[in-house]
C-alpha positions in Angstrom: -17.4 7.4 9.4 -18.6 7.1 5.8 -19.2 3.9 4.0 -17.0 3.6 0.9 -20.0 2.6 -1.2 -22.3 5.3 0.2 -20.3 8.4 1.1 -22.1 10.6 3.5 -23.5 14.0 2.5 -23.4 16.0 -0.7 -20.0 17.0 -2.0 -18.7 19.0 -4.9 -17.3 17.1 -8.0 -13.8 16.0 -7.3 -10.7 15.0 -9.2 -8.2 12.7 -7.6 -4.5 12.0 -8.5 -3.7 8.4 -7.7 0.0 7.5 -7.6 1.0 3.9 -7.9 -2.2 3.4 -10.0 -0.7 0.5 -11.9 0.0 -1.5 -8.7 -2.2 -4.0 -6.9 -3.6 -1.5 -4.5 -3.6 1.5 -6.8 -5.8 -0.3 -9.3 -8.3 -1.1 -6.6 -8.4 2.6 -5.5 -8.9 3.8 -9.1 -11.8 1.3 -9.5 -13.6 2.6 -6.4 -13.2 6.2 -7.3 -14.4 5.7 -10.8 -17.4 3.8 -9.4 -18.3 7.1 -7.6 -18.0 9.1 -10.8 -14.8 10.8 -9.6 -12.4 12.1 -12.3 -9.1 10.1 -11.8 -5.7 11.0 -13.0 -2.6 8.8 -12.7 1.1 9.6 -12.8 2.9 6.9 -14.8 6.5 6.4 -15.7 5.6 5.1 -19.2 2.5 5.6 -21.3 0.1 2.7 -20.7 -3.0 1.6 -22.6 -5.9 4.0 -21.9 -8.2 3.0 -19.1 -11.8 4.2 -19.2 -12.2 7.4 -17.2 -8.6 7.7 -16.2 -6.3 10.4 -17.5 -2.6 9.7 -17.4 0.4 12.1 -17.0 3.8 10.6 -17.9 6.5 11.2 -15.3 7.4 10.3 -11.8 7.2 11.7 -8.3 10.8 12.8 -8.4 10.1 15.1 -11.4 8.7 18.4 -10.1 7.4 19.5 -13.6 5.5 16.2 -14.1 4.1 16.5 -10.6 3.0 20.1 -11.2 1.3 19.1 -14.4 -0.4 16.1 -12.7 -1.8 18.4 -9.9 -3.5 20.9 -12.2 -7.2 20.9 -11.3 -6.8 18.1 -8.7 -8.3 18.5 -5.3 -7.1 15.2 -3.7 -4.1 13.0 -3.9 -3.6 9.3 -3.0 0.1 9.2 -2.4 2.3 6.1 -2.4 6.0 6.9 -2.1 8.0 4.3 -4.0 11.6 5.0 -3.0 13.7 3.9 0.0 14.9 7.5 0.6 12.8 10.6 1.2 15.5 13.1 0.0 13.9 13.5 -3.4 10.5 13.9 -1.8 11.2 17.5 -0.7 10.5 18.8 -4.2 7.3 16.7 -4.4 6.1 18.1 -1.0 6.8 21.6 -2.2 4.6 21.1 -5.2 1.9 19.6 -3.0 2.1 22.6 -0.7 1.7 25.0 -3.6 -1.3 23.2 -5.1 -2.8 22.5 -1.6 -4.9 19.4 -2.4 -6.1 17.1 0.4 -3.4 14.3 0.7 -4.0 10.7 1.8 -0.7 9.0 2.4 -0.2 5.2 2.5 2.2 4.4 5.3 3.0 1.3 7.4 1.9 -0.1 10.7 5.5 -0.9 11.5 6.2 2.7 12.5 7.1 3.1 16.2 6.2 6.7 17.2 8.4 6.5 20.3 11.5 5.5 18.4 14.2 8.0 17.4 15.0 5.7 14.4 12.8 3.0 12.9 13.7 -0.7 12.7 14.5 -0.8 9.0 14.9 1.5 5.9 11.4 0.8 4.6 9.8 1.8 7.9 12.1 4.8 8.2 11.2 6.3 4.8 7.5 6.1 5.7 8.2 7.8 9.0 10.2 10.5 7.2 7.4 11.0 4.6 4.8 11.4 7.3 7.0 14.1 8.9 7.6 15.9 5.7 3.9 16.1 4.9 3.0 17.3 8.4 5.8 19.9 8.4 4.5 21.3 5.1 1.2 21.9 6.8 -0.6 19.7 4.4 -2.7 18.1 7.2 -2.4 14.7 5.6 -4.7 11.8 6.3 -2.3 8.9 7.0 -3.3 5.3 6.4 -0.9 3.0 8.1 -1.4 -0.3 6.4 -0.2 -3.7 7.6 1.3 -6.2 5.1 -0.9 -6.4 2.0 -2.2 -9.8 1.1 -1.4 -9.1 -2.5 2.3 -9.3 -1.7 2.0 -13.1 -1.7 1.5 -12.9 -5.4 5.3 -12.9 -5.5 5.2 -16.6 -4.6 3.2 -17.5 -7.7 6.2 -18.7 -9.7 7.4 -21.0 -6.9 3.9 -22.5 -6.5 3.7 -23.2 -10.2 6.8 -25.3 -9.9 6.2 -27.1 -6.6 4.7 -27.1 -3.1 7.4 -25.2 -1.2 7.6 -21.4 -0.8 11.1 -20.4 0.2 12.3 -16.9 1.2 12.9 -14.5 4.0 10.8 -15.0 7.1 9.2 -12.0 8.6 7.6 -11.2 11.9 3.9 -12.1 12.4 1.6 -9.3 11.4 -2.1 -8.8 10.8 -2.1 -9.2 7.0 -4.7 -7.0 5.3 -6.7 -7.5 2.1 -5.7 -4.7 -0.4 -9.4 -4.5 -1.4 -10.2 -3.4 2.2 -7.4 -0.8 2.2 -8.7 0.5 -1.1 -12.2 0.8 0.3 -10.8 2.6 3.3 -8.8 5.0 1.1 -11.8 5.7 -1.1 -13.9 6.4 2.0 -11.3 8.9 3.2 -10.9 10.6 -0.2 -14.6 11.0 -0.6 -15.3 12.1 2.9 -17.2 15.4 3.2 -16.3 17.1 5.4 -12.7 16.1 5.1 -11.5 13.3 7.3 -8.2 14.1 9.1 -5.7 12.2 11.2 -4.4 8.7 11.3 -6.0 5.3 10.6 -4.3 2.0 11.3 -5.5 -0.7 8.8 -5.1 -4.3 9.7 -6.6 -7.7 8.9 -8.5 -9.6 11.6 -5.7 -11.9 12.7 -1.9 -11.9 12.9 -0.3 -14.4 10.6 3.2 -15.7 10.0 4.4 -16.5 6.5 3.9 -20.2 7.3 0.3 -19.4 8.2 -0.2 -17.5 4.9 1.3 -20.4 2.9 -1.1 -22.8 4.7 -4.1 -20.7 3.8 -3.0 -20.7 0.2 -2.6 -24.4 0.3 -6.2 -24.8 1.6 -7.4 -22.6 -1.2 -5.4 -24.5 -3.8 -6.2 -27.9 -2.2 -2.5 -28.6 -2.0 -0.1 -29.4 0.8 2.2 -26.4 0.8 4.9 -25.4 3.2 7.1 -22.4 3.9 10.9 -22.7 4.1 12.7 -19.8 5.7 16.0 -19.0 4.1 19.1 -17.7 5.9 19.7 -14.0 5.1 22.8 -14.7 2.9 21.1 -17.3 0.8 18.0 -15.1 0.4 20.2 -12.1 -0.6 22.0 -14.1 -3.3 18.7 -15.4 -4.7 17.1 -11.9 -4.8 20.1 -10.3 -6.4 20.2 -13.2 -9.0 16.5 -12.4 -9.8 17.5 -8.9 -10.6 16.2 -7.0 -7.6 18.1 -3.8 -6.9 20.7 -4.2 -4.1 19.3 -1.3 -1.9 15.8 -3.0 -2.0 17.3 -6.4 -1.2 19.2 -5.0 1.8 16.1 -3.2 3.0 14.0 -6.4 2.8 16.7 -8.3 4.8 16.8 -5.6 7.4 13.0 -5.7 7.7 13.2 -9.5 8.1 15.9 -9.4 10.8 14.9 -6.3 12.8 11.2 -5.6 12.4 9.4 -6.8 15.6 6.4 -9.0 15.6 3.0 -7.3 15.9 -0.2 -8.9 17.0 -2.1 -5.6 16.8 -5.5 -5.8 15.2 -7.7 -2.7 14.8 -11.3 -2.0 13.7 -10.4 1.0 11.7 -11.4 -0.6 8.4 -14.8 -1.3 9.8 -15.0 2.3 11.1 -14.2 3.7 7.7 -16.2 1.3 5.5 -19.0 0.0 7.7 -17.9 -3.7 7.5 -15.2 -5.7 9.1 -11.9 -6.4 7.4 -11.8 -9.7 5.4 -9.6 -12.7 6.3 -6.5 -13.8 4.4 -8.1 -17.2 4.0 -11.0 -15.5 2.0 -8.4 -13.5 0.0 -6.6 -16.8 -0.9 -9.9 -18.4 -2.0 -10.7 -15.4 -4.1 -7.3 -15.3 -5.7 -6.5 -19.0 -6.1 -6.3 -18.7 -9.9 -3.4 -16.3 -9.5 -1.2 -19.2 -8.3 -2.1 -21.8 -10.9 
């Protein structure tokens, strides 16, 4: 497998469309591709300040005309599907099939390949997207990622006000550093010959939310604790914060129904040449985000 900092073998110049480029993971993927001299294009809902070496197309993944424009001259796509329903993805997949780039899709480790239906709407839409891409004969490379460490940035406002993080509890999973996922994604996008198939990206240990809060406390040198909220109270708080109701219900369903996973893989090391980093190290590196 290629190292993301030293891709194997010569390859032709490439141009990559990165969706979700403004997000925690997307920004990291863009940085790695730019470091390799790749031409990067992003699809953004609103015009944003120019970023060196990154061309932007204004639109979204549900707009076939914008997708068509964004795909011109592109030979690879890093795809993050942002919606809780795959219905509007049919037009996107048709545009991808017409343009025929290599597609690297970010999915989730929560998918149960033996289940007729998945545990919750978030997992279900990822399963549906994988199926749509395969059925279109796009031969996608699927990166099933575990919970991203960067999700804990959502706790920053609570930690600026006190030492308690309250919210929905979720099943224990092998939380993964988004920088490692970006390294793996870049390795796959830059691979020559083309990498194919499925990679399961996890951190090195399964952690509960209480475990993550404890690691953040160690990094911040504070005694922190996690307080699990009942679903009804969590629902009312998230709605009061302005989160869309479908997203709130999906998050609650994931909290209640998603099973615990202690699965840990070495797929990040296979792709990048080094082991996945720990959440404790991520917390140390990002302590300033919580002050």
